[in-house]
N, CA, C, O and CB atoms as a CASP TS submission, in Angstrom:
PFRMAT TS
TARGET T0000
AUTHOR 0000-0000-0000
METHOD Language model
MODEL 1
PARENT N/A
ATOM      1  N   MET     1      60.446 101.405  23.117  1.00  0.00           N
ATOM      2  CA  MET     1      59.674 102.520  23.592  1.00  0.00           C
ATOM      3  C   MET     1      60.648 103.621  24.024  1.00  0.00           C
ATOM      4  O   MET     1      61.599 103.361  24.762  1.00  0.00           O
ATOM      5  CB  MET     1      58.732 102.095  24.757  1.00  0.00           C
ATOM      6  N   ALA     2      60.405 104.845  23.560  1.00  0.00           N
ATOM      7  CA  ALA     2      61.256 105.989  23.894  1.00  0.00           C
ATOM      8  C   ALA     2      60.834 106.584  25.234  1.00  0.00           C
ATOM      9  O   ALA     2      59.650 106.632  25.567  1.00  0.00           O
ATOM     10  CB  ALA     2      61.190 107.065  22.784  1.00  0.00           C
ATOM     11  N   VAL     3      61.811 107.026  25.979  1.00  0.00           N
ATOM     12  CA  VAL     3      61.552 107.658  27.275  1.00  0.00           C
ATOM     13  C   VAL     3      61.565 109.166  27.081  1.00  0.00           C
ATOM     14  O   VAL     3      62.494 109.718  26.491  1.00  0.00           O
ATOM     15  CB  VAL     3      62.607 107.221  28.349  1.00  0.00           C
ATOM     16  N   GLU     4      60.523 109.829  27.583  1.00  0.00           N
ATOM     17  CA  GLU     4      60.432 111.285  27.471  1.00  0.00           C
ATOM     18  C   GLU     4      61.513 111.933  28.323  1.00  0.00           C
ATOM     19  O   GLU     4      61.778 111.465  29.430  1.00  0.00           O
ATOM     20  CB  GLU     4      59.031 111.786  27.899  1.00  0.00           C
ATOM     21  N   PRO     5      62.147 113.003  27.833  1.00  0.00           N
ATOM     22  CA  PRO     5      63.136 113.698  28.670  1.00  0.00           C
ATOM     23  C   PRO     5      62.444 114.407  29.833  1.00  0.00           C
ATOM     24  O   PRO     5      61.280 114.797  29.737  1.00  0.00           O
ATOM     25  CB  PRO     5      63.947 114.717  27.829  1.00  0.00           C
ATOM     26  N   LEU     6      63.180 114.564  30.928  1.00  0.00           N
ATOM     27  CA  LEU     6      62.630 115.264  32.088  1.00  0.00           C
ATOM     28  C   LEU     6      62.449 116.748  31.775  1.00  0.00           C
ATOM     29  O   LEU     6      63.268 117.329  31.063  1.00  0.00           O
ATOM     30  CB  LEU     6      63.546 115.082  33.317  1.00  0.00           C
ATOM     31  N   PRO     7      61.388 117.370  32.295  1.00  0.00           N
ATOM     32  CA  PRO     7      61.237 118.815  32.121  1.00  0.00           C
ATOM     33  C   PRO     7      62.338 119.554  32.887  1.00  0.00           C
ATOM     34  O   PRO     7      62.931 119.009  33.817  1.00  0.00           O
ATOM     35  CB  PRO     7      59.837 119.279  32.600  1.00  0.00           C
ATOM     36  N   ASP     8      62.604 120.797  32.487  1.00  0.00           N
ATOM     37  CA  ASP     8      63.665 121.593  33.115  1.00  0.00           C
ATOM     38  C   ASP     8      63.484 121.717  34.622  1.00  0.00           C
ATOM     39  O   ASP     8      64.467 121.734  35.362  1.00  0.00           O
ATOM     40  CB  ASP     8      63.712 122.977  32.497  1.00  0.00           C
ATOM     41  N   TRP     9      62.237 121.804  35.086  1.00  0.00           N
ATOM     42  CA  TRP     9      61.992 122.033  36.495  1.00  0.00           C
ATOM     43  C   TRP     9      62.143 120.774  37.349  1.00  0.00           C
ATOM     44  O   TRP     9      62.091 120.859  38.576  1.00  0.00           O
ATOM     45  CB  TRP     9      60.623 122.596  36.675  1.00  0.00           C
ATOM     46  N   ALA    10      62.330 119.615  36.728  1.00  0.00           N
ATOM     47  CA  ALA    10      62.402 118.366  37.492  1.00  0.00           C
ATOM     48  C   ALA    10      63.681 118.256  38.318  1.00  0.00           C
ATOM     49  O   ALA    10      63.706 117.562  39.334  1.00  0.00           O
ATOM     50  CB  ALA    10      62.305 117.181  36.553  1.00  0.00           C
ATOM     51  N   ILE    11      64.740 118.936  37.888  1.00  0.00           N
ATOM     52  CA  ILE    11      66.008 118.885  38.615  1.00  0.00           C
ATOM     53  C   ILE    11      66.274 120.275  39.176  1.00  0.00           C
ATOM     54  O   ILE    11      66.510 121.212  38.414  1.00  0.00           O
ATOM     55  CB  ILE    11      67.189 118.405  37.690  1.00  0.00           C
ATOM     56  N   PRO    12      66.240 120.422  40.505  1.00  0.00           N
ATOM     57  CA  PRO    12      66.433 121.750  41.097  1.00  0.00           C
ATOM     58  C   PRO    12      67.869 122.236  40.933  1.00  0.00           C
ATOM     59  O   PRO    12      68.800 121.432  40.894  1.00  0.00           O
ATOM     60  CB  PRO    12      66.060 121.727  42.579  1.00  0.00           C
ATOM     61  N   PRO    13      68.047 123.547  40.838  1.00  0.00           N
ATOM     62  CA  PRO    13      69.404 124.080  40.778  1.00  0.00           C
ATOM     63  C   PRO    13      70.097 123.943  42.135  1.00  0.00           C
ATOM     64  O   PRO    13      69.446 123.724  43.157  1.00  0.00           O
ATOM     65  CB  PRO    13      69.382 125.555  40.334  1.00  0.00           C
ATOM     66  N   ALA    14      71.414 124.074  42.130  1.00  0.00           N
ATOM     67  CA  ALA    14      72.170 124.029  43.394  1.00  0.00           C
ATOM     68  C   ALA    14      71.649 125.132  44.304  1.00  0.00           C
ATOM     69  O   ALA    14      71.523 126.279  43.875  1.00  0.00           O
ATOM     70  CB  ALA    14      73.716 124.192  43.147  1.00  0.00           C
ATOM     71  N   GLY    15      71.349 124.803  45.540  1.00  0.00           N
ATOM     72  CA  GLY    15      70.829 125.791  46.479  1.00  0.00           C
ATOM     73  C   GLY    15      69.326 125.950  46.418  1.00  0.00           C
ATOM     74  O   GLY    15      68.758 126.710  47.202  1.00  0.00           O
ATOM     75  N   GLY    16      68.662 125.249  45.501  1.00  0.00           N
ATOM     76  CA  GLY    16      67.200 125.325  45.402  1.00  0.00           C
ATOM     77  C   GLY    16      66.735 126.426  44.466  1.00  0.00           C
ATOM     78  O   GLY    16      67.536 127.202  43.943  1.00  0.00           O
ATOM     79  N   PHE    17      65.424 126.478  44.265  1.00  0.00           N
ATOM     80  CA  PHE    17      64.817 127.473  43.390  1.00  0.00           C
ATOM     81  C   PHE    17      64.665 128.805  44.117  1.00  0.00           C
ATOM     82  O   PHE    17      64.382 128.834  45.315  1.00  0.00           O
ATOM     83  CB  PHE    17      63.452 126.984  42.883  1.00  0.00           C
ATOM     84  N   THR    18      64.853 129.895  43.401  1.00  0.00           N
ATOM     85  CA  THR    18      64.536 131.223  43.918  1.00  0.00           C
ATOM     86  C   THR    18      63.122 131.554  43.464  1.00  0.00           C
ATOM     87  O   THR    18      62.573 130.882  42.590  1.00  0.00           O
ATOM     88  CB  THR    18      65.570 132.307  43.425  1.00  0.00           C
ATOM     89  N   ILE    19      62.537 132.578  44.049  1.00  0.00           N
ATOM     90  CA  ILE    19      61.185 132.969  43.648  1.00  0.00           C
ATOM     91  C   ILE    19      61.174 133.422  42.192  1.00  0.00           C
ATOM     92  O   ILE    19      60.215 133.157  41.467  1.00  0.00           O
ATOM     93  CB  ILE    19      60.650 134.091  44.561  1.00  0.00           C
ATOM     94  N   GLU    20      62.235 134.104  41.761  1.00  0.00           N
ATOM     95  CA  GLU    20      62.304 134.565  40.366  1.00  0.00           C
ATOM     96  C   GLU    20      62.315 133.379  39.408  1.00  0.00           C
ATOM     97  O   GLU    20      61.600 133.376  38.406  1.00  0.00           O
ATOM     98  CB  GLU    20      63.560 135.439  40.144  1.00  0.00           C
ATOM     99  N   LYS    21      63.128 132.374  39.720  1.00  0.00           N
ATOM    100  CA  LYS    21      63.191 131.179  38.870  1.00  0.00           C
ATOM    101  C   LYS    21      61.864 130.428  38.905  1.00  0.00           C
ATOM    102  O   LYS    21      61.372 129.984  37.868  1.00  0.00           O
ATOM    103  CB  LYS    21      64.340 130.250  39.320  1.00  0.00           C
ATOM    104  N   PHE    22      61.285 130.287  40.096  1.00  0.00           N
ATOM    105  CA  PHE    22      60.002 129.599  40.238  1.00  0.00           C
ATOM    106  C   PHE    22      58.922 130.250  39.386  1.00  0.00           C
ATOM    107  O   PHE    22      58.178 129.560  38.690  1.00  0.00           O
ATOM    108  CB  PHE    22      59.570 129.583  41.699  1.00  0.00           C
ATOM    109  N   LEU    23      58.834 131.566  39.438  1.00  0.00           N
ATOM    110  CA  LEU    23      57.805 132.282  38.677  1.00  0.00           C
ATOM    111  C   LEU    23      58.027 132.206  37.173  1.00  0.00           C
ATOM    112  O   LEU    23      57.096 132.417  36.396  1.00  0.00           O
ATOM    113  CB  LEU    23      57.761 133.731  39.107  1.00  0.00           C
ATOM    114  N   SER    24      59.264 131.904  36.752  1.00  0.00           N
ATOM    115  CA  SER    24      59.541 131.821  35.316  1.00  0.00           C
ATOM    116  C   SER    24      59.358 130.410  34.758  1.00  0.00           C
ATOM    117  O   SER    24      59.375 130.220  33.542  1.00  0.00           O
ATOM    118  CB  SER    24      60.952 132.294  35.038  1.00  0.00           C
ATOM    119  N   LEU    25      59.184 129.422  35.632  1.00  0.00           N
ATOM    120  CA  LEU    25      59.032 128.040  35.175  1.00  0.00           C
ATOM    121  C   LEU    25      57.707 127.848  34.446  1.00  0.00           C
ATOM    122  O   LEU    25      56.675 128.376  34.863  1.00  0.00           O
ATOM    123  CB  LEU    25      59.127 127.069  36.360  1.00  0.00           C
ATOM    124  N   ARG    26      57.746 127.101  33.375  1.00  0.00           N
ATOM    125  CA  ARG    26      56.543 126.804  32.597  1.00  0.00           C
ATOM    126  C   ARG    26      56.265 125.303  32.659  1.00  0.00           C
ATOM    127  O   ARG    26      57.193 124.499  32.745  1.00  0.00           O
ATOM    128  CB  ARG    26      56.701 127.278  31.116  1.00  0.00           C
ATOM    129  N   GLY    27      55.012 124.936  32.617  1.00  0.00           N
ATOM    130  CA  GLY    27      54.635 123.529  32.580  1.00  0.00           C
ATOM    131  C   GLY    27      54.571 122.850  33.928  1.00  0.00           C
ATOM    132  O   GLY    27      54.509 121.623  34.004  1.00  0.00           O
ATOM    133  N   LEU    28      54.587 123.642  35.007  1.00  0.00           N
ATOM    134  CA  LEU    28      54.461 123.032  36.332  1.00  0.00           C
ATOM    135  C   LEU    28      53.046 122.508  36.539  1.00  0.00           C
ATOM    136  O   LEU    28      52.089 123.083  36.022  1.00  0.00           O
ATOM    137  CB  LEU    28      54.824 124.045  37.437  1.00  0.00           C
ATOM    138  N   PRO    29      52.910 121.425  37.290  1.00  0.00           N
ATOM    139  CA  PRO    29      51.562 120.961  37.619  1.00  0.00           C
ATOM    140  C   PRO    29      50.816 122.027  38.428  1.00  0.00           C
ATOM    141  O   PRO    29      51.429 122.834  39.126  1.00  0.00           O
ATOM    142  CB  PRO    29      51.622 119.630  38.407  1.00  0.00           C
ATOM    143  N   LYS    30      49.504 122.016  38.323  1.00  0.00           N
ATOM    144  CA  LYS    30      48.674 122.930  39.092  1.00  0.00           C
ATOM    145  C   LYS    30      48.909 122.701  40.582  1.00  0.00           C
ATOM    146  O   LYS    30      49.179 121.574  40.998  1.00  0.00           O
ATOM    147  CB  LYS    30      47.179 122.747  38.737  1.00  0.00           C
ATOM    148  N   HIS    31      48.812 123.738  41.374  1.00  0.00           N
ATOM    149  CA  HIS    31      48.972 123.684  42.833  1.00  0.00           C
ATOM    150  C   HIS    31      50.421 123.437  43.259  1.00  0.00           C
ATOM    151  O   HIS    31      50.656 122.899  44.341  1.00  0.00           O
ATOM    152  CB  HIS    31      48.082 122.595  43.408  1.00  0.00           C
ATOM    153  N   THR    32      51.397 123.820  42.428  1.00  0.00           N
ATOM    154  CA  THR    32      52.793 123.694  42.817  1.00  0.00           C
ATOM    155  C   THR    32      53.164 124.877  43.705  1.00  0.00           C
ATOM    156  O   THR    32      52.852 126.024  43.386  1.00  0.00           O
ATOM    157  CB  THR    32      53.718 123.622  41.568  1.00  0.00           C
ATOM    158  N   GLU    33      53.829 124.592  44.814  1.00  0.00           N
ATOM    159  CA  GLU    33      54.254 125.633  45.751  1.00  0.00           C
ATOM    160  C   GLU    33      55.775 125.609  45.871  1.00  0.00           C
ATOM    161  O   GLU    33      56.411 124.580  45.642  1.00  0.00           O
ATOM    162  CB  GLU    33      53.587 125.437  47.147  1.00  0.00           C
ATOM    163  N   LEU    34      56.346 126.750  46.233  1.00  0.00           N
ATOM    164  CA  LEU    34      57.773 126.849  46.490  1.00  0.00           C
ATOM    165  C   LEU    34      57.961 126.999  47.994  1.00  0.00           C
ATOM    166  O   LEU    34      57.530 127.990  48.582  1.00  0.00           O
ATOM    167  CB  LEU    34      58.418 128.047  45.709  1.00  0.00           C
ATOM    168  N   ILE    35      58.607 126.011  48.617  1.00  0.00           N
ATOM    169  CA  ILE    35      58.832 126.053  50.056  1.00  0.00           C
ATOM    170  C   ILE    35      60.307 125.768  50.302  1.00  0.00           C
ATOM    171  O   ILE    35      60.811 124.696  49.968  1.00  0.00           O
ATOM    172  CB  ILE    35      57.916 125.026  50.814  1.00  0.00           C
ATOM    173  N   ASP    36      60.993 126.749  50.894  1.00  0.00           N
ATOM    174  CA  ASP    36      62.424 126.623  51.203  1.00  0.00           C
ATOM    175  C   ASP    36      63.243 126.175  49.994  1.00  0.00           C
ATOM    176  O   ASP    36      64.143 125.346  50.126  1.00  0.00           O
ATOM    177  CB  ASP    36      62.625 125.638  52.347  1.00  0.00           C
ATOM    178  N   GLY    37      62.934 126.717  48.823  1.00  0.00           N
ATOM    179  CA  GLY    37      63.711 126.422  47.622  1.00  0.00           C
ATOM    180  C   GLY    37      63.320 125.151  46.908  1.00  0.00           C
ATOM    181  O   GLY    37      63.886 124.837  45.861  1.00  0.00           O
ATOM    182  N   SER    38      62.365 124.408  47.446  1.00  0.00           N
ATOM    183  CA  SER    38      61.936 123.149  46.842  1.00  0.00           C
ATOM    184  C   SER    38      60.537 123.277  46.271  1.00  0.00           C
ATOM    185  O   SER    38      59.708 124.028  46.785  1.00  0.00           O
ATOM    186  CB  SER    38      61.983 122.016  47.867  1.00  0.00           C
ATOM    187  N   LEU    39      60.282 122.539  45.204  1.00  0.00           N
ATOM    188  CA  LEU    39      58.940 122.495  44.637  1.00  0.00           C
ATOM    189  C   LEU    39      58.120 121.469  45.408  1.00  0.00           C
ATOM    190  O   LEU    39      58.559 120.339  45.620  1.00  0.00           O
ATOM    191  CB  LEU    39      58.979 122.151  43.115  1.00  0.00           C
ATOM    192  N   VAL    40      56.937 121.875  45.819  1.00  0.00           N
ATOM    193  CA  VAL    40      56.027 120.990  46.551  1.00  0.00           C
ATOM    194  C   VAL    40      54.754 120.885  45.735  1.00  0.00           C
ATOM    195  O   VAL    40      54.150 121.896  45.379  1.00  0.00           O
ATOM    196  CB  VAL    40      55.734 121.519  48.009  1.00  0.00           C
ATOM    197  N   PHE    41      54.351 119.671  45.444  1.00  0.00           N
ATOM    198  CA  PHE    41      53.169 119.431  44.622  1.00  0.00           C
ATOM    199  C   PHE    41      52.006 119.044  45.521  1.00  0.00           C
ATOM    200  O   PHE    41      51.912 117.905  45.978  1.00  0.00           O
ATOM    201  CB  PHE    41      53.438 118.327  43.565  1.00  0.00           C
ATOM    202  N   ALA    42      51.119 120.006  45.770  1.00  0.00           N
ATOM    203  CA  ALA    42      49.977 119.801  46.662  1.00  0.00           C
ATOM    204  C   ALA    42      48.778 119.319  45.859  1.00  0.00           C
ATOM    205  O   ALA    42      48.538 119.770  44.739  1.00  0.00           O
ATOM    206  CB  ALA    42      49.631 121.103  47.426  1.00  0.00           C
ATOM    207  N   SER    43      48.043 118.411  46.442  1.00  0.00           N
ATOM    208  CA  SER    43      46.807 117.943  45.811  1.00  0.00           C
ATOM    209  C   SER    43      45.728 118.996  45.987  1.00  0.00           C
ATOM    210  O   SER    43      45.665 119.641  47.033  1.00  0.00           O
ATOM    211  CB  SER    43      46.349 116.583  46.411  1.00  0.00           C
ATOM    212  N   PRO    44      44.883 119.184  44.993  1.00  0.00           N
ATOM    213  CA  PRO    44      43.787 120.136  45.161  1.00  0.00           C
ATOM    214  C   PRO    44      42.817 119.656  46.232  1.00  0.00           C
ATOM    215  O   PRO    44      42.638 118.455  46.434  1.00  0.00           O
ATOM    216  CB  PRO    44      43.048 120.347  43.834  1.00  0.00           C
ATOM    217  N   GLN    45      42.199 120.605  46.909  1.00  0.00           N
ATOM    218  CA  GLN    45      41.235 120.243  47.944  1.00  0.00           C
ATOM    219  C   GLN    45      39.989 119.635  47.311  1.00  0.00           C
ATOM    220  O   GLN    45      39.535 120.060  46.249  1.00  0.00           O
ATOM    221  CB  GLN    45      40.861 121.473  48.796  1.00  0.00           C
ATOM    222  N   ARG    46      39.473 118.671  47.965  1.00  0.00           N
ATOM    223  CA  ARG    46      38.208 118.068  47.553  1.00  0.00           C
ATOM    224  C   ARG    46      37.066 118.826  48.219  1.00  0.00           C
ATOM    225  O   ARG    46      37.283 119.567  49.178  1.00  0.00           O
ATOM    226  CB  ARG    46      38.159 116.550  47.918  1.00  0.00           C
ATOM    227  N   LYS    47      35.873 118.643  47.722  1.00  0.00           N
ATOM    228  CA  LYS    47      34.709 119.341  48.255  1.00  0.00           C
ATOM    229  C   LYS    47      34.530 119.074  49.745  1.00  0.00           C
ATOM    230  O   LYS    47      34.241 119.999  50.505  1.00  0.00           O
ATOM    231  CB  LYS    47      33.454 118.927  47.499  1.00  0.00           C
ATOM    232  N   TRP    48      34.698 117.823  50.174  1.00  0.00           N
ATOM    233  CA  TRP    48      34.494 117.488  51.593  1.00  0.00           C
ATOM    234  C   TRP    48      35.524 118.185  52.461  1.00  0.00           C
ATOM    235  O   TRP    48      35.214 118.561  53.592  1.00  0.00           O
ATOM    236  CB  TRP    48      34.567 115.965  51.811  1.00  0.00           C
ATOM    237  N   HIS    49      36.731 118.366  51.971  1.00  0.00           N
ATOM    238  CA  HIS    49      37.780 119.032  52.737  1.00  0.00           C
ATOM    239  C   HIS    49      37.414 120.495  52.958  1.00  0.00           C
ATOM    240  O   HIS    49      37.544 121.000  54.073  1.00  0.00           O
ATOM    241  CB  HIS    49      39.140 118.919  52.018  1.00  0.00           C
ATOM    242  N   ARG    50      36.961 121.180  51.916  1.00  0.00           N
ATOM    243  CA  ARG    50      36.547 122.579  52.031  1.00  0.00           C
ATOM    244  C   ARG    50      35.359 122.705  52.971  1.00  0.00           C
ATOM    245  O   ARG    50      35.302 123.631  53.780  1.00  0.00           O
ATOM    246  CB  ARG    50      36.195 123.158  50.651  1.00  0.00           C
ATOM    247  N   GLN    51      34.410 121.781  52.871  1.00  0.00           N
ATOM    248  CA  GLN    51      33.236 121.825  53.744  1.00  0.00           C
ATOM    249  C   GLN    51      33.632 121.604  55.205  1.00  0.00           C
ATOM    250  O   GLN    51      33.083 122.251  56.097  1.00  0.00           O
ATOM    251  CB  GLN    51      32.204 120.768  53.308  1.00  0.00           C
ATOM    252  N   ALA    52      34.577 120.699  55.459  1.00  0.00           N
ATOM    253  CA  ALA    52      35.038 120.453  56.832  1.00  0.00           C
ATOM    254  C   ALA    52      35.707 121.700  57.403  1.00  0.00           C
ATOM    255  O   ALA    52      35.476 122.057  58.559  1.00  0.00           O
ATOM    256  CB  ALA    52      36.017 119.255  56.874  1.00  0.00           C
ATOM    257  N   ILE    53      36.534 122.360  56.598  1.00  0.00           N
ATOM    258  CA  ILE    53      37.198 123.584  57.053  1.00  0.00           C
ATOM    259  C   ILE    53      36.170 124.677  57.322  1.00  0.00           C
ATOM    260  O   ILE    53      36.258 125.374  58.333  1.00  0.00           O
ATOM    261  CB  ILE    53      38.230 124.066  56.010  1.00  0.00           C
ATOM    262  N   ASP    54      35.201 124.833  56.431  1.00  0.00           N
ATOM    263  CA  ASP    54      34.148 125.834  56.630  1.00  0.00           C
ATOM    264  C   ASP    54      33.363 125.560  57.916  1.00  0.00           C
ATOM    265  O   ASP    54      33.045 126.484  58.665  1.00  0.00           O
ATOM    266  CB  ASP    54      33.193 125.854  55.422  1.00  0.00           C
ATOM    267  N   PHE    55      33.052 124.285  58.166  1.00  0.00           N
ATOM    268  CA  PHE    55      32.324 123.902  59.381  1.00  0.00           C
ATOM    269  C   PHE    55      33.129 124.261  60.631  1.00  0.00           C
ATOM    270  O   PHE    55      32.599 124.856  61.569  1.00  0.00           O
ATOM    271  CB  PHE    55      32.007 122.390  59.369  1.00  0.00           C
ATOM    272  N   LEU    56      34.416 123.895  60.636  1.00  0.00           N
ATOM    273  CA  LEU    56      35.264 124.189  61.793  1.00  0.00           C
ATOM    274  C   LEU    56      35.411 125.696  62.014  1.00  0.00           C
ATOM    275  O   LEU    56      35.385 126.167  63.151  1.00  0.00           O
ATOM    276  CB  LEU    56      36.643 123.552  61.611  1.00  0.00           C
ATOM    277  N   GLN    57      35.564 126.439  60.934  1.00  0.00           N
ATOM    278  CA  GLN    57      35.686 127.894  61.061  1.00  0.00           C
ATOM    279  C   GLN    57      34.407 128.491  61.644  1.00  0.00           C
ATOM    280  O   GLN    57      34.466 129.352  62.521  1.00  0.00           O
ATOM    281  CB  GLN    57      35.996 128.533  59.691  1.00  0.00           C
ATOM    282  N   ARG    58      33.269 128.041  61.165  1.00  0.00           N
ATOM    283  CA  ARG    58      31.981 128.529  61.663  1.00  0.00           C
ATOM    284  C   ARG    58      31.810 128.207  63.147  1.00  0.00           C
ATOM    285  O   ARG    58      31.377 129.059  63.922  1.00  0.00           O
ATOM    286  CB  ARG    58      30.826 127.916  60.853  1.00  0.00           C
ATOM    287  N   GLU    59      32.150 126.982  63.542  1.00  0.00           N
ATOM    288  CA  GLU    59      32.023 126.577  64.943  1.00  0.00           C
ATOM    289  C   GLU    59      32.984 127.362  65.838  1.00  0.00           C
ATOM    290  O   GLU    59      32.618 127.746  66.949  1.00  0.00           O
ATOM    291  CB  GLU    59      32.285 125.072  65.086  1.00  0.00           C
ATOM    292  N   LEU    60      34.199 127.600  65.367  1.00  0.00           N
ATOM    293  CA  LEU    60      35.145 128.407  66.145  1.00  0.00           C
ATOM    294  C   LEU    60      34.631 129.834  66.308  1.00  0.00           C
ATOM    295  O   LEU    60      34.753 130.421  67.383  1.00  0.00           O
ATOM    296  CB  LEU    60      36.530 128.417  65.470  1.00  0.00           C
ATOM    297  N   ASP    61      34.061 130.386  65.251  1.00  0.00           N
ATOM    298  CA  ASP    61      33.486 131.730  65.337  1.00  0.00           C
ATOM    299  C   ASP    61      32.384 131.801  66.393  1.00  0.00           C
ATOM    300  O   ASP    61      32.293 132.781  67.133  1.00  0.00           O
ATOM    301  CB  ASP    61      32.932 132.156  63.974  1.00  0.00           C
ATOM    302  N   LEU    62      31.559 130.779  66.462  1.00  0.00           N
ATOM    303  CA  LEU    62      30.464 130.772  67.429  1.00  0.00           C
ATOM    304  C   LEU    62      30.972 130.727  68.875  1.00  0.00           C
ATOM    305  O   LEU    62      30.312 131.232  69.783  1.00  0.00           O
ATOM    306  CB  LEU    62      29.547 129.584  67.165  1.00  0.00           C
ATOM    307  N   GLN    63      32.142 130.123  69.083  1.00  0.00           N
ATOM    308  CA  GLN    63      32.677 129.960  70.429  1.00  0.00           C
ATOM    309  C   GLN    63      33.728 131.009  70.797  1.00  0.00           C
ATOM    310  O   GLN    63      34.135 131.093  71.956  1.00  0.00           O
ATOM    311  CB  GLN    63      33.269 128.591  70.567  1.00  0.00           C
ATOM    312  N   ALA    64      34.158 131.790  69.845  1.00  0.00           N
ATOM    313  CA  ALA    64      35.225 132.771  70.095  1.00  0.00           C
ATOM    314  C   ALA    64      34.683 133.988  70.829  1.00  0.00           C
ATOM    315  O   ALA    64      33.501 134.311  70.716  1.00  0.00           O
ATOM    316  CB  ALA    64      35.881 133.206  68.775  1.00  0.00           C
ATOM    317  N   PRO    65      35.545 134.662  71.580  1.00  0.00           N
ATOM    318  CA  PRO    65      35.135 135.926  72.201  1.00  0.00           C
ATOM    319  C   PRO    65      34.708 136.921  71.117  1.00  0.00           C
ATOM    320  O   PRO    65      35.152 136.813  69.973  1.00  0.00           O
ATOM    321  CB  PRO    65      36.291 136.520  73.062  1.00  0.00           C
ATOM    322  N   PRO    66      33.852 137.885  71.465  1.00  0.00           N
ATOM    323  CA  PRO    66      33.312 138.812  70.455  1.00  0.00           C
ATOM    324  C   PRO    66      34.371 139.583  69.665  1.00  0.00           C
ATOM    325  O   PRO    66      34.127 139.961  68.519  1.00  0.00           O
ATOM    326  CB  PRO    66      32.406 139.793  71.123  1.00  0.00           C
ATOM    327  N   GLN    67      35.543 139.822  70.261  1.00  0.00           N
ATOM    328  CA  GLN    67      36.560 140.614  69.566  1.00  0.00           C
ATOM    329  C   GLN    67      37.458 139.771  68.653  1.00  0.00           C
ATOM    330  O   GLN    67      38.350 140.314  68.001  1.00  0.00           O
ATOM    331  CB  GLN    67      37.414 141.342  70.579  1.00  0.00           C
ATOM    332  N   LEU    68      37.237 138.454  68.598  1.00  0.00           N
ATOM    333  CA  LEU    68      38.045 137.576  67.747  1.00  0.00           C
ATOM    334  C   LEU    68      37.189 136.867  66.717  1.00  0.00           C
ATOM    335  O   LEU    68      36.015 136.587  66.957  1.00  0.00           O
ATOM    336  CB  LEU    68      38.791 136.551  68.593  1.00  0.00           C
ATOM    337  N   ARG    69      37.784 136.576  65.566  1.00  0.00           N
ATOM    338  CA  ARG    69      37.132 135.813  64.519  1.00  0.00           C
ATOM    339  C   ARG    69      38.081 134.749  64.019  1.00  0.00           C
ATOM    340  O   ARG    69      39.285 134.991  63.929  1.00  0.00           O
ATOM    341  CB  ARG    69      36.675 136.724  63.367  1.00  0.00           C
ATOM    342  N   ALA    70      37.575 133.592  63.697  1.00  0.00           N
ATOM    343  CA  ALA    70      38.400 132.510  63.161  1.00  0.00           C
ATOM    344  C   ALA    70      38.740 132.814  61.703  1.00  0.00           C
ATOM    345  O   ALA    70      37.925 133.333  60.941  1.00  0.00           O
ATOM    346  CB  ALA    70      37.670 131.136  63.284  1.00  0.00           C
ATOM    347  N   ASP    71      39.967 132.470  61.352  1.00  0.00           N
ATOM    348  CA  ASP    71      40.434 132.638  59.984  1.00  0.00           C
ATOM    349  C   ASP    71      41.260 131.403  59.649  1.00  0.00           C
ATOM    350  O   ASP    71      41.827 130.786  60.550  1.00  0.00           O
ATOM    351  CB  ASP    71      41.270 133.969  59.804  1.00  0.00           C
ATOM    352  N   ARG    72      41.340 131.037  58.404  1.00  0.00           N
ATOM    353  CA  ARG    72      42.095 129.844  58.040  1.00  0.00           C
ATOM    354  C   ARG    72      43.572 129.970  58.378  1.00  0.00           C
ATOM    355  O   ARG    72      44.234 128.960  58.617  1.00  0.00           O
ATOM    356  CB  ARG    72      41.934 129.560  56.569  1.00  0.00           C
ATOM    357  N   GLU    73      44.094 131.171  58.404  1.00  0.00           N
ATOM    358  CA  GLU    73      45.520 131.374  58.634  1.00  0.00           C
ATOM    359  C   GLU    73      45.839 131.718  60.075  1.00  0.00           C
ATOM    360  O   GLU    73      46.846 131.250  60.607  1.00  0.00           O
ATOM    361  CB  GLU    73      46.032 132.458  57.738  1.00  0.00           C
ATOM    362  N   MET    74      45.002 132.532  60.726  1.00  0.00           N
ATOM    363  CA  MET    74      45.301 132.988  62.080  1.00  0.00           C
ATOM    364  C   MET    74      44.052 133.601  62.706  1.00  0.00           C
ATOM    365  O   MET    74      43.048 133.815  62.026  1.00  0.00           O
ATOM    366  CB  MET    74      46.465 134.011  62.072  1.00  0.00           C
ATOM    367  N   ALA    75      44.118 133.876  63.979  1.00  0.00           N
ATOM    368  CA  ALA    75      43.021 134.572  64.645  1.00  0.00           C
ATOM    369  C   ALA    75      43.064 136.039  64.228  1.00  0.00           C
ATOM    370  O   ALA    75      44.134 136.643  64.149  1.00  0.00           O
ATOM    371  CB  ALA    75      43.114 134.424  66.205  1.00  0.00           C
ATOM    372  N   VAL    76      41.897 136.597  63.964  1.00  0.00           N
ATOM    373  CA  VAL    76      41.799 137.984  63.523  1.00  0.00           C
ATOM    374  C   VAL    76      41.135 138.788  64.610  1.00  0.00           C
ATOM    375  O   VAL    76      40.009 138.489  65.010  1.00  0.00           O
ATOM    376  CB  VAL    76      41.018 138.105  62.192  1.00  0.00           C
ATOM    377  N   LYS    77      41.824 139.812  65.097  1.00  0.00           N
ATOM    378  CA  LYS    77      41.250 140.668  66.128  1.00  0.00           C
ATOM    379  C   LYS    77      40.443 141.773  65.457  1.00  0.00           C
ATOM    380  O   LYS    77      40.938 142.441  64.549  1.00  0.00           O
ATOM    381  CB  LYS    77      42.359 141.265  67.044  1.00  0.00           C
ATOM    382  N   LEU    78      39.218 141.965  65.895  1.00  0.00           N
ATOM    383  CA  LEU    78      38.353 143.001  65.315  1.00  0.00           C
ATOM    384  C   LEU    78      38.575 144.327  65.981  1.00  0.00           C
ATOM    385  O   LEU    78      37.933 145.313  65.621  1.00  0.00           O
ATOM    386  CB  LEU    78      36.892 142.611  65.427  1.00  0.00           C
TER
END
């Protein structure tokens, strides 16, 4: 049985990937992220995960002061 060769992106360059190199890579799995020069392969969110986040965001909005709104990334001042 023959072993498939590794794709070019499987071995990072010395010092890690740059954004330019990352954006030029082809054949990466879906949901690949570049963090501190390394490729990170994140699993796609499942429906229950999105629903849980939506529920928590909605509940935080209900309890937040009127000038604040919940956001997935940070608090948003209105």
